[in-house]
N, C-alpha and C positions, 0 to 999 in steps of 0.2 A: 239640667244642663250636664252634658257628659264631662267626666273628669279628664282633663287634658293629659294628666300623667299616664292614663291608660294608653295613650297614643304615642308616647315617647318611643323612638326607634321603630315606629310602625308606619304611620301615614305621613306623606309630605303635605305640609300645611302652609298656606299663604296668609300673611298678616296684612291688614289694611295699612295704607300709607298714613303717616302722621296727620292728624286732623288740622293742626295749626296752619299749614300752607293752604289748605282748602278754604279756611276762613279768611286768610289773607287775600285770596283771589276774589272774594266777594266784598272786600273792603274793610274787614275787621282784622287789622294788621297787628295792633298792639296787644300784648299779653293781658293787660288789664282790661281792655275792651272785650277780649274773648271771654274772660271770666265774668264780666258784667252781662255778656250775652247769654252765658249759661244760666244766670240767675233771673234775668229780666226778659230775655227773648229766646227761650229754649227752642222754639220752632225754627229760628234761624240756624241754630246749630244742627238741628235735625235735617234741614234742607241741605246743609253742607255734606251730610253723610249719605244722602240718597244715591248719588252716582257711585260712590265707593261701595255701598252695599250691593248695588246692581252689578258690579264687577264680579261678585261672587267669592270674596275671600272667606275662608273658614273661621278666621279669627279677626274680631274687631277690636281696635285700640281706642280707649276712651280718652277724653280730654282732661287727664288728671296729672299732667306733667308738673305743674307749679303749685304744689300743696304744702311745701315745707314752710315753717314759720318765717324764715327770712324772705322767701318769695312772696308770701301773702302780705308781709309788711311792705315790701316794695310796691305792691299793687294796691295798697290801701284796703286790703281785704282781711284784716285781722279778725279772727273769730268766725270767719265764714268758711273755714276749711271743710268742715263736715257737710255743710249744705252744698258746696261745690262738688265734693266727691260723690254725694248722693245723686245730684242732678246729672253729672257727667256719665255715671254708670247707668242710671235709669234710661237715659236717651239711647245708649248703645244696646241695652237689653231689650228695648222696645222693638228692635229689628229682629229679635230672636235668632242671633247668630249661633253657630256651633259652640264658639268659645268667646269669652270676654277677657281682655287683658287691661290692667291698670298700669299705664306707663308712669315712671317717676324719673324726672330729669335731674342732672346735677344741681344741687342747691345753690351753687354760686358763692358760697361763703369762702372767704380767703382761708387757705389751708397751708399750714407749715408742717410738712411731714416729719420734722424733727421735734415738734413740740407736742407733748402729751396733752396739754390743755386744748390746743387747737384741734387735735385729732378727736378728743372727747366731745367737743362742741359740735364738730362736723358730724360725728356719728349720731349725736342726739337729734339733729335735724331729720335724719331718716327714721329714727325711732318714732318721732312724732307723726311722720307721714304714715308709717305702718299702723300706728294706732288709729288714725283717721280712716284707713282702709279696712281695718279689722272687722268692722261691723257691716261692711258692704258685701255684695255678692259678685264674685269675679273668679276667674280660673287661675290667673297667675299675675304676678307683678313683673313688669318689665323695667329694669334699670337701664334707661335709654341714653345712648350716645355719651358715655363717659370718656374723658380724654386722658386721664392719668390713673395709675395704679393706687395711689394713696386715697383718692376720693372714692374709687371703686371699692376698696377694702372697707372704708367707713360705711358705705352704703350697704354692702352685703352683711357686715356685722350688725349694723343697726336694724335692718329688716329682719334678720334671723333672730334677733333678740325678742321680737314680738310675735312673729308668725312662722309657721312651718309650711305655708302655702308655696307652690312652685315659684321659683324666682328665675327670670331670664336676665342674664347680664350681657349688655351690648357695649362694646367699645369702638371708638372711631380710629381707624388705621389708614395709613397711606399705602401706596403700591409696594413700598419696600418693607412693609410689615411693622413699621414703627407706629406707636400710638401718637395721637395728635399732639401730646405734650413733648414728643421727641425724646423721652427718657427711657422708655421700655418697649419691648417687642410684644407682638401678639401672643407668642408662645408663653411668655411670662404671665400675661394677663389670663390666659386659659388655665395655667397652673393655679393662679390665685382663685379663679372661679371654682375650680374643682375643690381646692382646699377649704374654701369658705362656704361650701354646700350650695352653690348655685345649681339649679336644676337643668338649665340650658346655657351653653356658652354661645357667644355671638359677636359679630363685628360688622361695622358699617364702613363702606369704602366707596370712593369714586373711581377706583381703578378699573381698567379694562377687564373684560371677562376672563382672559387668560391669566391675568395677575390675580384676580379675585379667586379663581380656581386654585392657584398655587397657595394662596393664603388659607383657603378652606382646607386643603390637604395638610398644611402645616398645623392648623388648629386640631384637626382630627387625629393627628399623630400624637399630640401632646396629652389630650384628655379624651375620655370615653363618653363625654356628655353629648346629648343631641346638640346639633349646631344650627344656629340662625345666621343667615347672611343677608344683610341689607345692602342693596345696590343703590347708591345715591345718585340722583340725576342732577348734574351740574347746571345744565341749561337745555330747555326744549327749543329745538331749532328746526322748523319745517323746511328751511332752505338748504340745510346740510344734506349732502348726498350720501355720505358713508361715515361710519364711526371713525373718530380720531382719538389719539391718546389723551388729548385735552378734554374731549367731550364724547366719551364712548356711548352714552345712552341718550342720544339726541332725539330718539323717537321710541314709541312703545315696542316696535318690532324687535329692537335690539335686545330686549329682555328675554326673548324666547330661547335663543341658543344658549345664552348665559344660564338660564334656569335649568335647561336640560343637562348641561355640563355639570352644574353644581349638584343636581339630583343624582347623577351617575356617580359623583364622587362621594356621596354619603350625607349630603346636607339635608336636613329635615324641614327647616323653617326658612321661608323666603319672604322678602319684603322690599318694596320699592320706596325709597326715601328721597330726601332733597326736594327738588322741584317736581316730583312725580305727580301725575294726575291719575284719576281712576282708570284711565286707559292702560297705564303701566301695570297697575294691579291686575286688571283683566288679562293682560298678556301673560303674567306669571301664572294665573289660575288656569288659563287655557293650556299652557305648556306642561304643567305637572299635575293636572287634575286626575284623581284616582290612582296616583302613583304611590309606591311604597319606598321606604328608605332603602337605598342601595349601599353595599359596602364598596369602599374605594378599591380601584384597580391600579396598583402601583408597584413597580420594581418586581414584575413577574408574578404578583399575586393575582389570582383569578377571583372575581367577585363571587361571593358565596351567600346562599340563603340560610345557612345554618347559624350556629352559635358564634359569638365573637371569638376570634382567635383560631378558627378552623384552619387547618393547613391548606396550602394551595394544591392544585391538581397534581403537580409533580410529586409532592410529598405523599399524597394519598396513594398514587400508583406505586411509588417506591415502597411504601409501607405494606401494600398488598403483596408485592413481589417478595419482600423480606419475610413475610409471614408464610409464603408458599401457597396461599389460597386466597380467593375472595371470601371474606368472612361471612359465609352464608349458612353455617351450621355444621354439625358433625357429618351428616350424610354427604354434603358437598365436599367436605375435606376428604372423606374416604374415597369418593369417586375421583377427585382430582389427583389423589396420590397414585392412582392406577393408570394415569394417562400415559400415552406412548411417549418415550423419550424423544424419538424422531431425530431430526437433524438440528444442530444448534444454530443454524443461520436463519435467513428469512425464508418464507414459503417459496418465493420464486427461486431461491438457491437450492431448495431441498426437493425440487420436483413436485411442488404442490403440497408437501407435508404440512398439515395445519395443526398437528398435535403440539401442545405446550408442555414442556417438562415441569415436573414439580420442583420448586425451589429447594426442597429439603433433600432431593435425591443426590446431588453432588454440588461442590462449591461453586461451579460456574453456572449453575442453573438459574440464579437470579438474573444475571445479565442475558442469558439465552431466552428466558421467559419474557423479559421486557422487550427484547428485540423482536420476538415473534408477535408479541402483543402489539407493538408499534407498527410492525410490518403489515398489519391488516389495513393500514392506510390512515390517512388523515381524517377520513370521515368518521371512524370509530371514536377517535379522540375528540373530535368536534361534537359528536353526539353526546358524549359524556359531559363535555363542557357545557353543552346546551342545557342539560339537566341541572347543572350547578348554577347557571345564570337565569334559569326560569324559562328558557326558550324551548321550543319543541325539539326533541332529539332528531326529528326528520329534517330540520332546517339547518343548513350550514351556518355556523356562527361567523358573522362578518364584522363584529365589533372591532374597532381599530385598536382597542387596548387588549382584547382577548386574542386576536389573531397572532401577534408576536409570540404569545405563550405557546400556542399550538405549533407554530413554526419551530420554536426552540426545542420543544419536546421531540418533534419528528425529525428535526435536522440533525440530531445526534447520531442517527443511524444511516449508514450509506444505502441500506436497502430501500430507503424511502425516497431516494432520488427518482426512481421509476416506480410506477404502480406494480404491485406483486402480480406475477403471472397466475392466471386462473388454473385450477387443477384440470387434468386431461379429461376426467370423467367425474365431474362433481355430482354429489348426491343432492337432489333438490331438497331445499329446506321447506318446512311448513310455512304456510302463509302467515305473515305477521310475526314470524319468529326470527329475531336477530341472530347473527353469527355468534359463535361462542366467544371469540376474543372481544367483540364489541360488548357482549353481555358482561364479560369480565371487567372491562373498563367501567361500564355503567355501574356495576355492583361495587367496584372499588371506590367510585366517587360518591354514588348515592347513599351507600350505607356508612360511609366514613370508616374505611378499613383501618386507618391509622388509629382510630379510637376504639376498635374492637366492638363496634355495634353490629349485631347479627341481624341485619335486615336485608332481604333479598329483593331485587327488582321483580315486579309482577311478570309472569309468563316466561321468565328466563330460566330461573333455577328453582322452580317450585318443588322439585323432587330430585332424588338421586339419579333417576334416569336422565333428567334434563341436564344435570351437572356432568354426567358421564358422556353426553352427546358430543363432547369436543373431539374425541377420537373418531366418532362415527361421521362427523360433518365432512371430512375429507380423507377417506381411507387411503392408505399407501400400500402399493403392491410390492414395493422394493425393500422396505424396511420391516423386518419382523418385530413383533411386539415382545419386549422382555417380560411381559406379564401373561403367562399361559392361562392363568385363571380368567383373565379378562377376555381372551379369545374364546375360551370355553363358554363363558357367560353369553357370548353373542350367538 
């Protein structure tokens, strides 16, 4: 079975819905009856999983929620914890899913957060659950639907005392970001999860997709853990015509747009909860199948496929201009330093002059170079942005979050109000060879100029001749080059 930790921050995965509601729909409503069914009628539990497995989730959740001593005592199952854990996980493994998760629900023991004895007893409940699961085969433990920070802390500390297996922590929150107990916010819970070595942070909510998206962004800002979002279905209603604030997930189709928005924000794990049926799980799987985890696009930051903390597009462009060159190696730097100074304005204002001055030649060169760079039009910036977002550089980026960034970059320069005029007698470019300013943008973005990584885009700046072709791309008859040696070289 693949190690789920290898997929953290990589693949978007869908968890199966909680199995208890599925058993309730076939008449096994009581928790004690569900545990008896595990021991006496395991085929009934298998049947309850059949449709959920057919929906295609990559992660199956076992029926291990109520294994703490206090829960076993309430159900009259003292001493049966190991048998219940073994049977529940065996049933799930029989379907051969990609990953198996063992959920652990709050034990329900009365808890006084100011009493050391109460905290210790509460923590010991989760220690014993972890001991029961230690001998079993699973990929991660899911601390499922916790309502308060004190209980969550006890659970995390208790589980971490016994095992170093991945732990997913999930808290219940409202649309306002408050936990179910009304005492703490989601951001505080995420900080606790990170501090107590949870592997994945998560929350469950009945809030509308827009509010769930805002909660996800809040959680991602607080901690760098992978994020699980569970969308709880309040009521399935075939007569309802459209989503409402009271019941946003009235049918499975409502999950699709919500899943796509959450994936675009950087959420890795998705789950349908509450009164969800296998159809809801199937909608999530269909929406995000084969997708990768995306970085959030917020407050002018462009989604990046690089390392965490990579600067946005504007920072990379500014860094490249400040350095004077697209960091492509010594040959490119030497060639760039001999480029024609030309006019300081836009190409349209300079009679078609396309040369870009070196930023190191005079103090105003940085602004002039960026002006000329941006003057090549919005398409060049969008092509560079396409490389950062994984889209083809030949396709104009239409993403609602990315377009304002392009507009903001281009809108700073008056020369971009109208497209730049074409040169009077342009020299034809080689087939498949992008213009030099676009290559400059792509190089600045693709190789991470602000980081000093010397990687050049293919076919653009492979040699010193390619780097020096900026001055040749649009020759000017009006302005003499201040570099005689460059003219002689031609």
